[in-house]
N, C-alpha and C positions, 0 to 999 in steps of 0.2 A: 710111578716115578715122580720125582720132583724135577722141575726144569729151571735152569739158571738163565733168567732173562737179563741179568746184570752183566753177563759175559760179553766182552767187547770182541767182535769178530773183525779181523783185518781183511777187508774185501779188495785190497789193492791187488793188481795183476790177475784178477779173475774175470775181467771183461765186464765188471759191474757198471751198468749204465749211469747210475747216480754219481759215479766217480770219473768215468772215462770221458764224459762230454762236458765237464765243467768249463774247461778253457773255451770250448766252442760256443757254449750257450750263455755263459756268464762272463766271459772275458778274462777269467783267471782260474787257476787250478787249486789255489790254496784255501779252499772253502770247506766248511763243515756241511755235508750234504743232507738236508732235511726236506727234500723236494719230492722226487718221484715216489709213487705209492707202492714201494715194497719195504718190508721191515728189515731192520738190522739184527733180528733175532735168528739164531741158527735154525735152519729147517729141521723139524723134529726127526730124531734118529730112526723112528719106525718107518718113515718115508725113505730115508737114505738106505736103510737096510733092505727094503723091498727092491729098490733100484739096484743095489749092489748084488743082491741074489740073482737078478736077471743078468747082470753084467758078467757074473761068473760063468754063464753059458755063452761062450764067446762066438756066437753066430747071430747076426742081427739082420736076418732076411725079412721078407714080407711076413706080416703077422695078421691074425684076426683078433677081434676084441675078446678079452677074457669073458667067460660065461657070467661071472659075478660082477661085471662092470656096471651095467645098467640097474640090476637089482640093488646094488649097493647105493647108487645115486638115488633111486626111488625111495629106499628105506630111510636114507638121511633126510630127504625133503619131507617125508611123512612125519618123522619123529621130531624134526626141528620146526617145521612150518605148518603141520597138519594139512598138507596138500596131497591128495591122492593123485599122483601123476601116473599116467598110463605109459607103458613102454613105447608105444607107437608115437607118442608125443615128443619123444626125445631124439636128439641128434647131436653128435659131436660137431663143434665148429672151431676153426683154427684161430680163435681170439675174439673177444667181444667187440673191439673197435672194427676189426675186419668183418665181423658179423653185421654190424651196423651198415657198413659199406655194401655188403651183399644184399641186405634187405632193401636199401635205397635203390640199387640197380635192378632188383627183381620186381619191386612193387611201385616204382615211380617212373614217369617219363621225364625227359629233360626239362620240360616246361612246367613241371609240378614242384610242389614246395614241401619243406620239412619244418615243423615247429619245434623249437626248443625253449626252455624256461630258465634263462640266466638269473643270477650267476650259476654256472654249471660247468661240469667237466668239459674242457675245451675241444676235444675231438667231436663232441656233439655238433659243434659248429664247423670244424675243419673238415670232417669227413663228408658231409653233404656238399660243402663248397668245393671240395676237391673233386667231387663227382658232378660238378656243374649244376647243382640244384640250388634254388633260392632258399635261404633260411629265413623263417618268420619268427619274430621274437615275442614271447609272452613273459615278460620279466616277473619274477617272484616279488611279492610285497614284503617289505621288511616290517617286522613287528617290534613293539617297544621292548619286549623281553629278550631280544637278541635271537630271533628265529625268523623263519620265512613262512608265508602262506601262498598258495596258488591264487592267481587273479583270474577268476572265471568270467568276470564281466569283460575284462580286456581280451580274454581268449575268444569270446564270442565276437568281438570286434575285428580281431586280426585274422581269424581263420576263415578263409574264403574257399571257394569250390576247388581251387588248385592245391589246397593243403591235403596231402595224402598220408603223411607220417608224422607222428609226434614221438620224440625221444624222451623217455622218462628216466631220471636218476633215482632209484629206489632201493636202498636208502640214498639220500641225497649227498652228492659230492660237489662242492667242498664243505657244506655246513653240517653234514652228519645227521640230517633229519630222517627220522623214521616216520614216513607218511601214515596218517591214520586210515583205517578202512573206509571211513566216511568220505575223506578227501579223494581216495582212489576210486571209489564207486561213483562219485560225482564226475570225476574226469572220464571214467569209462562211459557214463551216460552220454556225455558230450561227444566223445570220439566215436562211439558206436553210431549215434544218431547222425553224425556228419561224415560217416564212412572214412574215418581216419584210423589208420593202423598204428597201434602203440607198440614201440620197442621199449620194453622195461629192462633196464640194465640193473641187475640185482647182485652184482659181484660182491658187495659188502653185506649181503643179507645175513650171514652167519656171525656178524660182529656187532650185534646189538649190545648196548651197555646199560648197566644199572637197571636191569629188569625190563627195559623197553622191548617191545615185541614187533618184529618185522612181519608185515603183511604182504605176501606175494600179490602183485597187481592182479593176476588172473583169478585170484580167490576172492576179490572184493565184491564181485557180482557175476552173474551169468553173462551180462554184456561185456564185462572186462575179459572174461575167458574167450569170448567169441571175436574180440577185436585186437588181440595182442600176440606178440612173440616175446617170450621171456628169455633172457640170457643170464646164466650163472656160471660159477666156477669155484673150485676150492683154492684158487691161486692166492687171493689176498689173505684168507684166513690162515693158511698153512705156509705162507711165504714160499710159493713155488711158481712165481710168475714166469720164470724162465722155462718151465715145463708147461707148455700151452695145453690147458686142460679144460677149456670152456665147453659149454653145452647149451643148447636151446630147447625150449619147451613150447609147443604149439598145440593147444587143445582144439582149435577150429580145423575141421577137415579140409576145407577149401584152401585156407591160408597155408596149412601144413603141406598139402599136395603141391602147391605152387612153389613153395620155398624149398622143400626137401627134394623134390625132383630136380630142381636146379642145382642144389648142393651135390646130389648124387651124380648128375651128368658131368660135373666138373671135379668129381672125387674129392670134394672139400668136406665131406662127412666122415672121412676115414681118419681115425685117430692114429697118430704116430706111436711107435712102440711104447714109449715110457709114460705117455699121458694117462692111460687107464691104470697102469701099475701105481703111479703116484696117487691118483684119485682114490683107488680102492684102499690103499694104505691109510690115506688121510681120513676117509669117511668111516672106515672100520675100526681104526685104532686111535683116532685123534681127539676124542671128546674131552679127555682129561687135560690134554695139552691146550686145547681151545679155551677151556674155562680158565685155566691158569694164566694163559696169555691175556685174556680179556680182563682179568683182575689186575694184572700188571699195567695194562693200558689205562684202566680206570684210575689207578694210582698215579700214572704219569700225567693224566689230565689234571688231577687235583694238584700235583706238583707244579705244573705250569700255571694254573690259576693262582696258587698261593704265591709263587714267585713274582708273577706280574703284579699282584695286589701289593706286595711289599716293596718291590724294587722297580717295577715298570708300570706305574699307575696309568700311563698314557696308552697302554695296550690292554685291550679287553679280549680275552679268549672266549669265544662262544663255545659252550660245552656241547660236544657232539652226543647224539643219542645212539650213534653207531659209528664204527670204524676207528682208525688210528690217525685221523687227520683232524687238525684243529684250525678253525677259521679265526685268524687273529684280526680284530678290529683295531687298526692303527690310526684311525682318523683323527684322534685327539692330538697326534703329533703335529698336525697341521702341515704336512708335507705333500707336495704334488707327486705324481707317479714316479718321475725320474729321480727325485730326491729320496723318495721312500726306498726305491730299489737300490740307489747308491748307498743309503744307510746300511741296509742289510748286507749287500755284496761287498762294497769297498771299505766300509768302516767296521762292520761287525764280522766280516769274512764268513757269511752264512749264505747257503743256497737254499732258498725257499721258492715256492711258486707265487708270483705276484698276483694280486686279486684281479687286475684288469684282464689277465689271461682268460678269466672265467666269464667275461662279458659284463653286460649292464648290471650295476649293483655291486661290482667287485672292487671299484675304486677305493683305495685306502685300506684294503685288506691284504693279508698275506696268508697263504696256506702252509701250515707247518706239519710235517710228518713226525709224530711222536712215537712211532714204532721203533724205539731205540732204547738201549740201556740208559738208566736214569743219569748216570755220570755224563753221558754224551749230551743229554738235554740240559744238564746244569752248565756244562761248558758252553753250550750254544747261548743260553740265556745270560750267562756271565759276560760273554763277548758282546751281546746286544746291549746289556745295561751299560757296559763300559763305553760303547760307541755312542749311545745316547747322552751319557754324562759328558762326554768330550765335545 
């Protein structure tokens, strides 16, 4: 099949988060939404058909996981990331942010700490804080080429004996970095030696661009495997975030027993009816769609780069190595946080995620979701160019 990523989907009146909360979060509803990380591409038909087939049997009682659920996940991970995942390492979880909260509650005491590396996905901060854990910051170092590196010297300074968990964004959100195996192994050495559990959020792992290669944290070294919990899902790649389809991978026996026994006791390891169905359809039939979608995303990145170069020279898009999120460096505009947000929201009528949301190092940036038809991106950039010109 060929897929039409230029098709504009009307998401009004479907309960779409990115539309329904604009007034509440941005103060106005007349905005073009390029913020929350789901795409505006139609969920592929093979997933819809699999769900529809099950809907045709109109009885939705208690169910068990389909026999091919976990073998399908294992096969996908092996083929795409060369990681031999054992069945007992896997469990369903009801969402990755929820999973982070669960790990924090299972593995840390109230007086213990969680390390994050900003600028980074804001629930990495909000979830520990909401669970009354202190957050310790190890900011990424900005490089001259428009990328980030981990600051291991600073990590050694800030990590004390109360630091029990480090949350890793792999690939990185918002900058789209595919961390090298060497960087991940170095992080694993530190965390293993300091008895720090790594939560590796790998939800964007199947969206590497331009031949970049994702390395699962647990495959970076044996130490990495023994000090980590990995979270993944087909939801970003196949645009099914509303069908919660997340899973965890835990190679270490002791960590797995502690975490999975808690999940099981609270029945949080039981996938709802449609999650396995969508996952199986995505991973068994989705490779052509995935490749076509990523090619379109690459073209969208280039479109944004070219547009900014020609019409918005004050804005520098950082090219992502993975995902459909572009980190826009707006610092050359010379605006403070409030004026930058005002420019995008009230002048350009756009809803993006402001950089300060992602913590230290995010000031002067905006995160733009380019998982949309190109005509929508052009409209957004035209509105921004007009607002800046005025």
